[in-house]
C-alpha positions, 0 to 999 in steps of 0.5 A, a space after each residue: 610449451 603446451 603445458 605452460 600454455 594450458 595452466 593459465 587456461 585451466 586457471 581461467 576456466 576454473 575462475 569462470 566456472 566459479 563465477 557462473 556458479 556464484 552467479 547461478 546460486 544467487 539467481 533464486 535469492 535474487 528472484 525471491 527478493 524481487 518477489 517475495 511470497 505472500 504474507 503468511 496470515 497466521 504469522 502476520 494477520 493484519 496488514 500494515 496499509 489500507 486503502 482510504 478513500 473517505 477522508 478526502 471528498 470534493 464533489 463527486 471525486 474521492 482522493 485515494 490514499 494509503 494510510 497505516 491500519 489502526 490495528 498495526 500497532 495491536 501486536 509486534 507481528 502487525 508492525 512492518 515497513 512497506 517498500 516503495 514504490 508499489 502499484 494501486 489499481 483502480 477498476 471502475 464498474 463501467 470498465 477500464 482500470 487505471 494503475 498508479 504508482 505509490 512512491 510515499 504512501 503517507 503523502 500520495 493521493 489519487 483522484 477518482 471521479 464517480 458517475 452516478 450509480 458507479 463504483 470502483 474496486 481498488 487494489 494495492 500490492 506492497 512488500 511488507 518487511 518485518 523485523 523480529 528477534 530470535 534470541 539476540 538475532 534480528 530476523 527479517 521477513 519480506 512478504 508481499 500483501 494485497 489489500 483492496 476496498 470498494 468505493 461508491 459516489 460521495 453522497 451529495 452534500 445537502 445545504 442546510 437552511 440556517 433557521 433564524 430565531 426571531 426574538 419577540 418582545 412581550 408588553 413589559 419589553 422583556 425577550 420572549 423566547 
């Protein structure tokens, strides 16, 4: 009876061992999928996204946003799809930092209010997905890209006074401009 009872246990042990082997083999792949290596600057020299803090300004507040790099269409290797969400960190020169989550790079905006003489360093780290073909085989490469920019308090807009031109009439009633 010991031989009959041992067969199911041996099979069960073999199945458990096989499952554990598959799990262990898949761990490095899962870890690399979550944290891909930095983008190879020789293969992918142009970041797909850049940080824009000049488009929308209201008084002493800049609204930061991500936008597509104008050079991302210069070559096939520069084109990619950014994965969401990703962090954007603002570090003012006066200390303390704030991290925002970018859920939609084309729409999300993040306000940064500046005190006089203050600057802010902004960093975003995201994953770029590059697709290329090797013959007829699609090759997908994921890599991590970090972009940064520095901003200062927006310039104060001065109100320009409108100068009215006065028309003077000469003795004949004609306009003398």
